[in-house]
C-alpha positions in Angstrom: -2.0 0.3 -26.9 -1.9 -2.7 -27.9 -4.1 -5.8 -27.0 -1.9 -6.6 -24.4 -3.1 -4.5 -22.2 -5.2 -5.6 -19.6 -9.1 -5.1 -21.2 -11.1 -3.3 -18.1 -14.8 -2.4 -18.8 -16.6 0.3 -16.4 -20.6 0.0 -16.3 -22.5 3.2 -15.5 -25.9 5.2 -16.0 -23.8 8.4 -15.0 -21.6 9.8 -17.9 -19.3 12.1 -16.1 -18.6 8.8 -13.1 -17.6 6.4 -16.6 -15.7 9.3 -18.5 -13.6 10.1 -15.4 -12.9 6.7 -14.3 -12.1 5.6 -17.9 -9.4 7.8 -18.2 -8.0 7.6 -14.9 -7.5 3.9 -16.2 -6.2 4.5 -19.7 -3.8 6.9 -18.0 -2.6 3.9 -15.7 -1.8 2.4 -18.8 -5.2 0.1 -19.3 -7.3 -0.3 -22.4 -11.2 0.9 -20.9 -14.5 0.0 -22.8 -17.4 2.4 -21.3 -20.8 1.1 -21.3 -23.8 3.1 -19.6 -26.3 0.2 -18.6 -26.0 -3.6 -17.7 -27.9 -4.3 -21.3 -25.2 -2.7 -23.3 -22.6 -5.3 -21.3 -24.2 -8.1 -22.0 -25.0 -7.4 -26.1 -21.1 -6.9 -26.5 -20.5 -10.0 -24.4 -23.3 -11.8 -26.9 -21.4 -10.4 -29.6 -18.0 -12.1 -29.0 -15.2 -10.3 -29.3 -12.5 -9.5 -26.3 -13.6 -9.8 -22.8 -12.7 -8.0 -19.7 -9.6 -8.8 -17.6 -11.8 -6.9 -15.3 -15.5 -4.5 -14.5 -16.3 -1.7 -12.7 -20.0 -1.7 -12.4 -22.5 0.6 -10.6 -25.4 -1.0 -7.9 -28.3 1.6 -8.9 -28.8 1.9 -12.7 -32.0 2.1 -14.7 -33.1 -1.2 -16.0 -31.1 -4.2 -14.6 -29.1 -2.8 -11.8 -25.4 -4.1 -10.9 -25.8 -6.8 -8.5 -28.5 -8.3 -11.4 -25.3 -7.9 -13.8 -23.2 -9.3 -11.5 -25.0 -12.3 -11.4 -25.3 -12.5 -14.8 -21.5 -12.2 -15.4 -20.5 -14.7 -12.6 -23.1 -17.2 -14.8 -20.9 -16.3 -17.8 -17.7 -15.3 -16.5 -16.9 -17.2 -13.2 -13.9 -16.5 -13.6 -14.0 -12.5 -13.6 -13.1 -10.4 -11.0 -15.7 -7.4 -10.8 -15.6 -4.3 -8.6 -19.3 -3.1 -7.2 -19.7 0.9 -7.0 -21.9 2.4 -5.3 -22.9 6.1 -3.5 -25.1 4.3 -0.8 -22.4 1.6 1.6 -25.2 0.1 3.6 -25.5 -3.3 4.6 -28.2 -4.5 2.0 -25.6 -3.3 -0.7 -22.3 -4.9 0.7 -23.8 -7.6 1.6 -25.2 -8.1 -1.8 -22.1 -7.4 -3.4 -19.5 -9.7 -1.4 -23.0 -12.4 -1.3 -22.4 -12.2 -5.4 -19.2 -12.9 -6.0 -17.8 -9.3 -5.8 -14.2 -8.7 -5.9 -14.3 -5.7 -4.0 -17.2 -2.5 -3.4 -15.9 0.9 -4.1 -17.7 3.5 -2.3 -18.5 6.8 -4.4 -17.2 9.6 -4.2 -13.9 7.6 -4.5 -10.6 9.0 -5.2 -9.1 8.4 -8.8 -6.2 6.7 -7.2 -7.7 4.2 -5.1 -9.9 3.0 -7.8 -6.9 2.8 -10.1 -4.6 1.0 -7.6 -7.7 -1.3 -6.9 -7.9 -2.3 -10.3 -3.8 -3.0 -10.3 -4.4 -5.3 -7.1 -7.4 -7.4 -8.7 -5.2 -7.9 -12.2 -2.3 -8.7 -10.1 -4.5 -11.5 -8.5 -5.8 -13.1 -11.3 -2.3 -13.2 -12.9 -0.6 -14.7 -9.8 -3.7 -17.4 -10.1 -3.2 -17.6 -13.5 0.3 -17.9 -13.6 2.8 -20.7 -12.4 6.2 -19.8 -10.2 8.4 -18.2 -12.1 6.5 -17.1 -15.6 6.0 -13.7 -16.5 2.7 -12.8 -15.2 4.7 -14.2 -11.4 7.4 -11.9 -12.4 5.6 -8.8 -13.3 3.7 -9.0 -10.2 7.0 -9.2 -8.3 8.7 -6.0 -9.7 7.4 -3.2 -7.2 7.7 -6.2 -4.4 10.9 -7.4 -5.4 14.3 -6.9 -2.9 17.1 -4.9 -3.9 20.2 -4.2 -2.7 24.3 -5.4 -3.2 25.2 -4.5 0.6 26.6 -7.5 2.1 23.9 -8.7 4.5 21.6 -7.7 1.9 23.1 -10.9 -0.1 23.3 -12.7 2.7 19.6 -12.3 3.3 18.5 -13.3 -0.6 20.9 -16.6 0.4 18.7 -17.5 3.3 15.8 -16.8 1.5 16.8 -18.8 -1.4 17.2 -22.2 0.8 14.3 -21.2 3.3 11.7 -20.7 0.7 11.4 -24.8 -0.2 11.4 -25.4 3.4 7.9 -25.6 5.1 9.5 -24.1 8.1 7.8 -21.0 10.5 10.0 -17.6 10.1 10.5 -14.8 12.0 11.7 -11.6 10.2 13.1 -9.0 12.3 13.8 -5.3 11.4 13.3 -1.7 12.2 10.3 0.2 11.0 10.4 0.5 7.5 12.8 -2.0 6.5 10.9 -3.6 4.1 9.8 -7.4 6.2 7.2 -7.7 4.4 9.0 -7.8 1.1 11.1 -10.4 3.0 7.9 -12.4 3.8 6.4 -12.0 -0.2 9.5 -13.3 -1.0 9.5 -16.5 0.4 5.8 -17.1 -0.5 7.4 -16.0 -4.4 9.8 -18.2 -4.4 8.2 -21.7 -2.3 6.2 -24.4 -2.8 2.9 -22.5 -2.3 3.6 -19.2 -5.0 0.7 -20.6 -6.4 -1.7 -20.2 -3.4 -2.7 -16.8 -1.8 -0.2 -14.8 0.2 -2.8 -13.0 2.9 -0.9 -10.0 5.1 -1.9 -8.4 8.8 -0.7 -5.9 10.6 -1.7 -7.0 13.7 -1.7 -3.7 15.2 -3.4 -2.1 13.2 -6.3 -4.1 14.3 -8.3 -3.1 17.1 -7.8 -6.1 20.1 -11.1 -6.6 20.5 -11.5 -7.4 16.6 -8.2 -9.3 16.0 -9.5 -12.2 17.1 -12.4 -12.4 14.5 -9.9 -11.0 11.8 -7.6 -13.9 12.4 -10.3 -16.6 12.8 -13.7 -15.2 11.2 -16.6 -15.7 12.6 -20.4 -16.8 12.1 -23.3 -14.7 11.6 -25.0 -13.6 14.8 -21.6 -14.3 16.8 -21.7 -11.0 18.5 -23.5 -7.3 17.5 -22.9 -6.2 14.4 -22.3 -9.7 12.5 -24.9 -9.5 10.3 -23.2 -12.4 8.0 -20.2 -14.7 8.0 -17.1 -13.4 7.8 -14.3 -15.7 6.8 -10.6 -14.9 8.8 -7.5 -14.1 7.4 -6.6 -17.7 8.2 -9.1 -19.8 5.8 -8.1 -16.8 3.2 -4.2 -18.0 3.3 -5.0 -21.9 3.6 -2.7 -23.5 0.6 -0.5 -20.4 0.9 1.5 -18.0 3.5 -0.2 -15.8 6.2 1.9 -13.0 7.0 1.5 -11.6 10.5 3.5 -8.4 10.9 4.2 -6.8 14.4 3.2 -10.0 16.1 4.8 -8.5 19.7 1.6 -6.3 19.6 -0.7 -9.4 19.8 -2.7 -9.7 23.4 -1.7 -12.6 25.0 -5.5 -14.2 24.7 -4.8 -14.4 21.1 -1.3 -15.8 21.6 -2.7 -18.9 23.0 -5.4 -19.4 20.1 -2.5 -18.6 17.2 -0.4 -21.5 19.1 -3.3 -24.1 18.9 -3.1 -23.4 15.3 0.4 -23.8 14.4 0.5 -26.4 16.1 -2.7 -28.6 15.1 -3.6 -26.5 12.0 -7.3 -26.2 13.0 -9.5 -24.0 14.9 -13.0 -22.6 15.1 -14.8 -19.0 13.9 -15.8 -17.0 16.4 -19.2 -18.0 17.6 -18.7 -21.4 15.5 -18.8 -25.2 16.2 -17.1 -26.9 13.1 -13.8 -27.1 13.6 -11.7 -25.8 10.6 -8.4 -27.5 9.0 -6.1 -25.2 7.2 -2.4 -26.1 5.8 -0.8 -22.1 6.0 2.7 -21.4 6.0 3.1 -18.9 8.8 5.5 -16.1 9.0 6.0 -13.4 11.3 7.7 -10.0 11.5 8.6 -7.7 14.6 10.8 -4.5 15.3 10.6 -5.7 19.3 12.9 -7.8 21.6 10.8 -10.6 21.7 12.7 -12.4 24.0 12.3 -9.1 26.2 9.0 -9.5 25.8 9.2 -13.4 27.3 11.2 -12.1 30.0 8.4 -9.4 31.0 5.3 -11.7 30.7 3.5 -10.2 27.5 4.8 -12.9 24.7 4.6 -16.6 25.3 7.7 -18.4 25.5 6.1 -21.6 23.4 4.9 -19.2 20.5 8.2 -17.7 20.5 9.6 -21.2 19.7 6.8 -22.0 17.5 7.0 -18.8 15.3 11.5 -18.3 15.9 12.2 -22.1 13.8 14.1 -19.9 11.5 14.9 -16.2 12.2 15.9 -13.4 9.4 17.0 -10.1 10.2 16.7 -7.2 7.6 18.9 -4.8 8.5 18.7 -1.1 8.6 18.7 1.4 5.9 22.4 3.1 7.5 24.1 -0.1 7.3 23.7 -0.1 3.3 24.0 2.9 2.5 25.7 1.8 -0.8 22.3 0.1 -1.7 20.6 4.5 -1.4 21.1 4.9 -5.0 20.1 1.5 -6.4 16.8 2.0 -4.3 16.4 5.6 -5.1 16.4 5.2 -9.3 13.9 2.8 -8.3 11.3 4.3 -6.5 12.0 7.6 -9.0 11.1 5.3 -11.8 8.2 4.1 -9.9 6.8 7.3 -9.2 7.6 8.4 -12.9 5.1 5.5 -13.9 2.7 7.1 -11.3 2.8 11.3 -12.0 3.0 10.1 -16.2 6.2 12.5 -15.6 10.3 12.0 -16.9 11.6 10.3 -14.0 14.0 12.6 -11.4 17.7 12.0 -11.5 19.7 12.6 -8.8 22.8 14.8 -9.2 25.9 13.0 -7.4 26.1 15.7 -4.4 22.1 14.9 -3.8 23.0 11.2 -3.8 26.3 12.1 -1.3 23.6 14.1 0.8 21.2 10.6 1.3 23.8 8.3 1.9 24.8 10.7 4.9 21.3 10.9 6.1 20.3 8.8 9.2 17.2 7.8 8.2 15.5 6.5 11.1 12.6 5.7 9.1 14.8 3.8 7.1 13.7 2.4 3.4 10.2 3.5 3.8 11.3 7.1 4.6 13.5 6.9 1.7 10.6 6.1 -0.5 8.4 8.8 1.3 11.3 11.1 0.1 11.8 9.8 -3.6 7.9 10.4 -3.8 8.2 14.6 -3.3 10.9 15.1 -5.0 9.1 13.2 -7.8 6.1 15.5 -6.8 7.8 18.6 -5.9 11.2 19.0 -6.8 11.3 22.0 -9.7 13.6 20.2 -12.6 14.3 17.0 -13.8 17.5 17.1 -12.2 17.5 16.9 -8.2 20.9 18.4 -6.4 21.5 19.0 -3.0 19.7 22.0 -2.5 16.7 20.6 -3.8 16.9 18.3 -0.8 17.3 20.8 1.8 13.5 21.6 2.6 12.7 17.8 2.1 15.4 16.1 4.4 15.5 19.2 7.0 11.7 18.5 8.5 13.4 14.7 9.2 16.4 15.3 10.1 14.9 17.4 13.3 12.5 15.2 14.1 15.4 12.6 15.7 13.4 9.6 16.3 14.7 6.2 16.7 13.5 3.4 14.0 11.0 2.5 16.4 9.1 5.9 16.9 9.5 5.7 12.8 7.0 3.6 13.0 3.9 5.9 12.8 6.2 7.1 9.7 8.6 9.3 8.7 6.3 12.0 7.9 4.7 11.7 11.1 7.9 11.2 13.0 9.0 14.7 11.5 5.7 16.6 12.3 6.8 15.4 15.7 9.8 17.1 15.9 9.0 20.8 14.0 5.8 21.0 17.1 6.6 23.9 19.3 7.1 27.8 19.6 9.8 27.8 16.8 6.9 25.8 14.3 4.3 28.3 15.3 6.3 31.7 15.0 5.7 31.3 11.1 4.8 34.9 10.8 7.9 36.6 12.5 10.1 34.6 10.2 7.7 35.6 7.1 8.3 39.4 8.7 11.8 39.0 9.1 12.3 37.1 5.0 10.5 40.0 3.3 11.9 42.9 5.4 15.6 41.2 4.2 14.0 40.6 0.4 12.4 44.5 0.5 16.4 45.7 1.8 17.5 43.7 -0.9 14.9 45.7 -3.6 14.0 41.5 -4.7 11.6 41.3 -7.9 7.8 39.8 -7.3 8.5 39.2 -3.3 4.6 38.8 -3.6 4.4 36.2 -5.9 7.5 34.3 -4.6 6.1 34.1 -1.1 3.0 32.6 -2.6 5.1 30.3 -4.1 6.9 29.1 -1.3 3.7 29.3 1.1 1.7 26.7 -1.6 5.4 24.6 -1.7 5.6 24.4 2.4 2.0 23.5 2.0 2.0 20.7 -0.2 5.2 18.9 0.9 3.5 19.0 4.6 -0.1 18.0 3.4 1.6 15.3 0.7 3.8 13.9 3.9 0.7 14.4 5.8 -1.1 11.2 3.7 2.0 9.2 2.5 1.5 10.6 -1.0 -2.3 10.0 -1.5 -3.0 13.6 -3.6 -6.8 13.0 -3.4 -6.5 13.2 0.9 -3.5 16.0 0.8 -6.1 18.0 -1.7 -8.7 17.7 1.4 -7.1 17.9 4.2 -5.7 21.9 2.7 -9.5 22.3 1.4 -8.5 22.3 -2.2 -9.4 20.2 -5.1 -7.7 17.4 -6.6 -7.5 19.5 -9.9 -6.3 22.1 -7.7 -3.8 20.6 -5.9 -2.5 18.6 -9.6 -2.4 21.6 -11.1 0.0 23.3 -8.4 2.3 20.5 -8.4 2.1 20.6 -12.5 3.0 23.8 -11.9 6.1 23.5 -10.0 7.2 20.5 -12.5 9.7 20.6 -15.1 8.2 23.0 -18.1 7.1 21.1 -21.4 
């Protein structure tokens, strides 16, 4: 470990929490120092030495609590991002944390993967603010978000992004679900004069219609039941930068009118507010739907489409760029290897040919999910075509369109396997057992248990998008048990 690694401080009077969180952060590549109390932290600052770039603190501790520490830190190190942790997720704690300037609130018990991902986001935002466009920090931040592809359609897209990034125009990104439309938006932002400003993303289809207005434009305290404090909306958060609105075709008509005014005038009112808010935001929208058809049936405003569709960029589906699959696969497997702390898997030529022949209804997202499964479950470092059989069979059996895959390739796969054949697994198991007994095979019970574990683990990880903590909970296992089973299936040390 070198001093170039980000220094993270963890503050908690619970020794077990300090240990597991510090260990997870160290395994993710951070340098970590743990403290038992707020007083210890302030003493360390008084002594001088390296300053942290991120701090996690519990709320309830002997002596000064986490909120008092947060207040002291904001006076000494106003730019330091602080994550407040608490087992008591109530209005007082959360409101106090954010009012005091916390970067994020983490409810206990939390999944360690979530905590590590939160650290990466917080440090990435700090780096983005500190680095000029194109400098090392910006390039590092872009490493996981860069668009990849040598296919002619992708090369044409890259040239278009290069030209449009400097132009203050609204862009509509179209493409099937899972093609990576947000990556196009991030590239446009990263290469633009707004790169030093914020990039804010919102999937309009993921927010209930009754909450979407507040999410976009913010609200004042008391604007509606439950609005106990002022909320700054996504437009204000993106002031000076870029706002990415994904699945714009699902926006309710009533909100389309408000959005049109913001695009035309650059101003709006918060929900329940009387003060006119003015913002400077570049809006990039995306959809997998036919917006012209929605205009014809009256569910999308024609004037809003004209405002959003100044320039249109189409992101091709993966089946139209099969030549990019080896490059994408290598990238995803490398990323998974870093996450799991294991050697990167490599695909044989036959395995790559099998992937290139697949239809990929879930597009790049489906391929990425498959690579996570391979990294976690494939038994050897080299993946052959046979290793893909069980993992691709679910996706192939789904028979879904790109639109249906919007719920995620794993969900679509599960839909495709429902029915009598999927329910009659005991009969299939009995036939398999008879066959193995007739063959006088050895260790039949161990073999069956291993296969059962594999199927259950694959299904749970598909269901949760590779999230181990959630997968363990859904299976009724402890996270350590799941990790041990995954490790047992990996390459031998």
